[in-house]
C-alpha positions in Angstrom: 6.5 -17.1 -0.2 6.3 -13.3 0.1 8.1 -10.6 2.0 6.0 -8.9 4.6 6.8 -5.7 6.5 5.4 -5.5 10.1 4.3 -2.2 11.6 3.4 -1.9 15.3 2.0 0.7 17.6 3.5 -0.3 20.9 1.4 2.1 23.0 -1.8 0.4 21.8 -0.7 -3.1 23.0 0.6 -6.2 21.3 -2.4 -6.6 19.1 -1.8 -3.3 17.3 0.2 -4.6 14.4 -0.3 -4.2 10.6 1.2 -6.6 8.1 1.8 -5.4 4.6 2.9 -7.7 1.9 5.5 -6.5 -0.6 3.7 -7.5 -3.7 1.5 -6.0 -6.5 -1.9 -4.7 -5.4 -4.6 -5.5 -7.9 -7.0 -3.3 -5.9 -4.7 -0.3 -6.1 -4.2 -1.0 -9.9 -7.9 -1.4 -10.7 -9.5 1.3 -8.5 -6.6 3.6 -7.6 -8.6 6.5 -6.0 -10.8 4.1 -3.9 -7.7 2.3 -2.7 -6.1 5.6 -1.7 -9.1 6.8 0.2 -9.6 3.5 2.0 -5.9 3.4 3.1 -6.0 7.1 4.1 -3.4 8.1 1.5 -4.8 11.6 1.0 -1.6 12.9 -0.6 -1.6 10.0 -3.1 -5.3 10.6 -3.8 -4.4 14.2 -4.6 -1.6 13.1 -6.9 -4.1 10.7 -8.7 -6.6 13.6 -9.1 -4.0 15.9 -10.6 -2.8 13.2 -13.0 -6.4 12.1 -14.0 -7.5 15.7 -14.5 -4.3 16.6 -16.4 -4.7 13.6 -18.7 -8.4 14.4 -19.3 -7.5 17.9 -20.3 -4.5 16.8 -22.4 -6.5 14.1 -24.2 -7.6 16.4 -27.1 -4.0 17.3 -27.7 -2.2 14.0 -27.3 -5.1 11.7 -28.3 -7.5 9.6 -26.3 -5.4 6.4 -26.8 -2.3 8.1 -25.5 -4.1 9.5 -22.4 -5.5 6.0 -21.6 -2.1 4.4 -22.0 -0.5 7.0 -19.8 -3.2 6.5 -17.1 -2.7 2.8 -17.3 1.0 3.3 -16.8 0.3 5.4 -13.7 -2.2 2.8 -12.4 0.3 0.0 -12.9 2.9 2.0 -11.0 0.3 2.5 -8.2 -0.2 -1.3 -8.0 3.5 -1.9 -7.6 4.0 1.1 -5.2 1.0 0.3 -3.0 2.9 -1.4 -0.2 5.3 1.5 0.1 2.5 4.1 0.0 0.5 2.3 2.7 3.7 1.9 4.8 4.3 5.6 4.6 0.7 6.3 5.7 1.2 4.1 8.7 4.5 5.7 9.6 2.9 9.2 9.5 0.3 7.9 11.9 3.1 7.0 14.4 3.3 3.3 13.6 6.8 1.9 13.9 8.4 -0.4 11.3 9.2 -3.5 13.4 10.9 -5.7 10.8 10.4 -7.8 7.7 9.9 -11.5 7.3 9.1 -14.1 4.7 5.9 -16.1 5.0 3.4 -17.9 2.8 0.5 -15.6 3.8 -0.4 -12.6 5.9 -1.8 -14.6 8.8 1.3 -16.7 9.1 3.5 -13.6 8.9 1.5 -12.0 11.8 1.7 -15.2 13.9 5.5 -15.6 13.2 6.2 -12.0 14.2 4.1 -12.3 17.4 5.9 -15.6 18.3 9.3 -14.0 17.6 8.4 -10.8 19.6 6.4 -12.2 22.5 7.2 -15.9 22.5 5.2 -18.9 21.5 1.8 -19.4 23.0 1.4 -22.6 25.2 
């Protein structure tokens, strides 16, 4: 079971919801810049670019191995921070945090939230 945060955009109707699981994102860890661009996290992409360029330029001074380890630490942090970063992007786009719930998967979390908010379908 995982914790999911539900975001809604009420003016767009009941189907305009986003469900974000509060768990590690392998996609954000493995391909951080691509994940940031696909999620619309431009500020996070800029942070990634500054860190990547900075580590590239520092590598001759601190060593290639140290630069790689520091980048991996940043990427690991990105994997853990991915749900919060994606949630911040949604809130900046006028999505409203509508609550949290525990469910086995994303589809179940969405269905449970819709049933709780609009009632069970006949």
